C-alpha positions in Angstrom: 6.2 10.6 -17.7 8.1 8.4 -15.3 8.5 4.6 -15.4 6.8 3.5 -12.2 8.5 0.1 -12.3 11.8 1.9 -11.6 10.6 3.4 -8.4 11.6 1.6 -5.2 8.4 2.6 -3.5 6.3 1.0 -6.3 8.4 -2.2 -6.2 8.0 -2.4 -2.4 4.3 -1.8 -2.5 3.8 -4.3 -5.3 5.6 -6.9 -3.2 3.4 -6.0 -0.2 0.3 -6.5 -2.4 1.5 -10.0 -3.4 2.2 -10.9 0.2 -1.3 -9.6 1.2 -2.9 -11.9 -1.4 -0.9 -14.8 -0.1 -1.7 -14.2 3.5 -5.4 -13.5 2.9 -5.8 -16.9 1.2 -5.7 -18.3 4.7 -8.4 -16.0 6.1 -11.8 -17.6 6.9 -14.0 -18.1 3.9 -16.8 -16.1 5.5 -14.5 -13.0 5.3 -14.0 -13.3 1.5 -16.4 -10.5 0.7 -15.5 -8.6 3.9 -12.1 -8.0 5.3 -10.3 -10.1 2.7 -11.7 -8.1 -0.2 -11.1 -4.8 1.6 -7.5 -5.3 2.5 -6.7 -6.6 -1.0 -8.4 -3.6 -2.6 -6.5 -1.2 -0.3 -3.2 -2.9 -0.9 -3.7 -2.9 -4.7 -4.5 0.8 -4.6 -1.0 1.7 -3.3 1.0 0.6 -6.4 -1.9 1.3 -8.7 -2.0 5.0 -7.6 1.8 5.3 -7.9 1.6 3.9 -11.4 -1.3 6.2 -12.4 0.5 9.3 -10.9 3.6 8.4 -12.9 1.5 8.5 -16.1 0.4 12.1 -15.4 2.2 15.1 -16.8 2.8 17.3 -13.8 4.6 16.8 -10.5 1.5 18.2 -8.8 -0.7 15.5 -10.3 1.9 12.8 -9.3 2.0 14.2 -5.7 -1.9 14.0 -5.6 -1.8 10.3 -6.6 1.0 9.6 -4.1 -1.2 11.1 -1.4 -4.0 8.8 -2.4 -1.6 5.9 -2.2 -0.6 7.1 1.3 -4.3 7.0 2.3 -4.6 3.5 1.0 -1.4 2.5 3.0 -3.1 3.8 6.1 -6.1 1.7 5.3 -4.0 -1.4 4.9 -2.3 -0.6 8.2 -5.6 -0.5 9.9 -6.7 -3.8 8.3 -3.5 -5.4 9.5 -4.3 -4.4 13.1 -7.9 -5.6 12.7 -7.0 -9.0 11.2 -4.3 -9.5 13.9 -6.7 -8.6 16.7 -9.3 -11.0 15.2 -6.7 -13.8 15.2 -6.5 -14.1 11.4 -2.9 -13.0 11.3 -0.1 -14.4 13.4 2.1 -12.1 15.3 5.3 -12.6 13.2 3.4 -12.0 9.9 1.7 -9.0 11.4 5.0 -7.5 12.5 6.6 -8.2 9.1 3.7 -6.7 7.1 3.5 -3.7 9.5 7.2 -3.0 9.1 6.7 -3.1 5.3 3.7 -0.7 5.3 5.6 1.7 7.6 8.5 1.7 5.2 6.2 2.3 2.3 4.5 5.2 4.1 7.9 6.8 4.9 9.0 6.5 1.3 5.7 8.0 0.0 6.0 10.9 2.5 9.6 11.6 1.4 8.7 11.5 -2.3 5.6 13.8 -1.8 7.8 16.2 0.2 10.4 16.2 -2.5 7.8 16.9 -5.2 6.2 19.7 -3.3 9.6 21.3 -2.6 10.4 21.3 -6.3 7.1 23.0 -7.3 
């Protein structure tokens, strides 16, 4: 078992999730059970799946959960585009969050590749 809190990708995705929560507090109230809920759930899924994968016993299982985290990261990326296009997210914040999600995706991809090479 690995300590997920020591993984840079987990730390970065946890920080992203905290920022998503901060940003979505300013979204329109009528979106609370729509986009706000969806982007929050997707962002939480990234570090949660990394943590769950680290609690598994094999590298294959860890890789599977990292792939799920990657899918959630893609979902967050889409929601960032959508909320920006709807005018809920200012350009500077959109660019900052997009840069972060891209970095997380690269880190996940590299970790998955490393795990598969070792199996």
